[in-house]
N, C-alpha and C positions, 0 to 999 in steps of 0.2 A: 571108245563111245562118248564118253564129255569132250574129250581133248585134253587140251594143256591147261590147267588149273589156274597158274602163272601170268595166261593171258585176258586172266579176267582180272591179275592185280591192278589196284590206279598206278603200283610204280612203273609196271612191265616199260621197254623201250619200243617192242613193236606195236603198241598201241596207237591208234591214227594222233589222240592228242596229244601225248607224248611226243610224236615227230614231228607234230607242227610247229609245240611249244619249241624244242631244239630248232628248229628252222628259224622260227621267228628271235628267239638269240640270237643265233650263227649272222642271220643280217643285222640286226642291235651291233655285237661286236664288230663286221666290217665296217658300218656306219660309222663311227666311233674311229677304225683305224685312219678312214679318210680323212675326219674332222681332225684327228693329229697330225695327220701326215701335212693337211693344209698349213695347218697351224707353225707346225714347222718350216716347210716353205715361207710361210710370210718373215718369222722369224731370223730366215736367211738372207732374205730381202731387205730388209730392214736391216741390217749387221752389212750389206754389200751398200746398202746407201749410205748408212756414217761412217762406210773407209771411205768412200768417195767425198764425203763432205772435209773429213780429217785431208784428207790427203788435199782437196780444194785450198784449203785454211793455211793448209804448210806451206802451200807455194805462195799464194797472196801474198802470206804474213799477217792473215789480220786473225786476233785473241777468238777464239770458240764462245759463242755465248749461249751459258746456257740459258733452257726455254724458262723452267720455270723459275730462276735464281731472282728474277724480277721481285716478284713479290715474297721473298723474305729478306730482301736488303731494302734499307730506306733510302729514299732519296736525300739528295742533301739542300737545304732549305738554312740559307744564314747562318754554319755552323753546326746547326742541329736537323737531324734528321726530321721527317717531316712524319714518320711514325710517332717521332717522343711526343714534337708538338701536338700531333692528333690526342695522342694517351695524356698529356697533360690536360689539353683541350677538356675528354672525357673526364678528367679527375677534376676539374672546376682550379685547376690553379694556373690557367693562362688562361685569356679572352679570344673568342675569337676573330677580335680586329687584326689580331698581330697573325693569322693566318690567312688574311685578305690579302693579294698581293695588288699592286696596280690600283686603277683608278675605281674602283668598288672601295676601298680601303678609305680610298679622300672622301667618297659619298659618305661615308659610314662614320668616319671626323667629323665633316661637317652636318649632319645628325644630329650630332652627339651636342654641338655647342649649343643648342637650340635649348633653353631651357624648361619653353612651354610643354613643348614633345613630351617632355621627361616626366611631367607632371603630369599631364592626361593619360599617358601608358601607365606611372603609379594608382591613378584614381582608376584607373583600368580594371587593373591588378586587383584589388578589393572589391571592388565592383562585381569582378568577375568570381575570385573566393568567395564572396556571403552569396551569390546567386547559387553557385554550385553545392555550397552547403545546405542553402532554403532547400535545393530541388534533387538532395541525391535520399535514394530511394534507402538505402542503410542507413541512413541517420536516422530517417522518420519510422524507422523499422525500429530501429534501435528503444526511438521514446516511445512508442508502442507499450515494450517489451517493459518497457523501467514502468510504466503509468501503471501498467498490472501489476508488475512486482508489487507499486507501492499501496495500490490497492489491497494484494494480495497480504502486506505486510500488515492493516491497518487492518482487516478483517481481523488477523490473526491475535495481533492485540487485543480486540472487542472479545472474539472468542475466549481467548486466555484470562480475564476479566473476569463473563461470564462463568466461566468451570472454575477459577477461584472464588467467587462466590457462593455459587454450587453447591462447593465442599464447604465451606463456612455455613450452608445450612444446612449441612448434612448432617457435619459434627455438632453444633450447636443444639440439634433434632436429637444426636446423639447420647448429647451429654442430657438431655430432659427425661429422654427414655429411660438414661441408668436410675437419673435419680427419682423418677415415678417410682422402679423394681426396687429400688433402695429403701425409697419410702415403703413400701407396699409388702415387701419382706419382713421390715419393722416391725409392722401393723400384726403379723400373723406369729 
């Protein structure tokens, strides 16, 4: 009458949703196999191209050039590699003049000989530094904090002085009260 109770279970394979899920997983697996096969074909084609390139290089006698080798090897520049000289410049050991070649380097040397130009540059540097300091928002914030700290410090000192005076008055009042009690007790 009720039929098979297993058909009502969520895990039963004859249920429509379970069959649809199985079909989806099978289609995903087929697509993944297609992608894997396509990648294998691409790799095989690349290997064939590399083999052809090697054969051409062997026949022509040219040295094979690595495609990324240029990134890691420094180019020669007067006994030193360019990467070494750039590194020396970045570390502050070398001036940029030695890195610039040709006409540009001569122009720089001519400009360096003009003393008035360097004096103007030094004046600009000092005025720029002063302007940067005056307009620095962090510096103004720090100044405000310092002002508030000083105000709090002075208030704290004033409160301590008032507190000490109050304690002195309380002690004096206690001494007077004890004296009066002592004299009252002595009379009675």
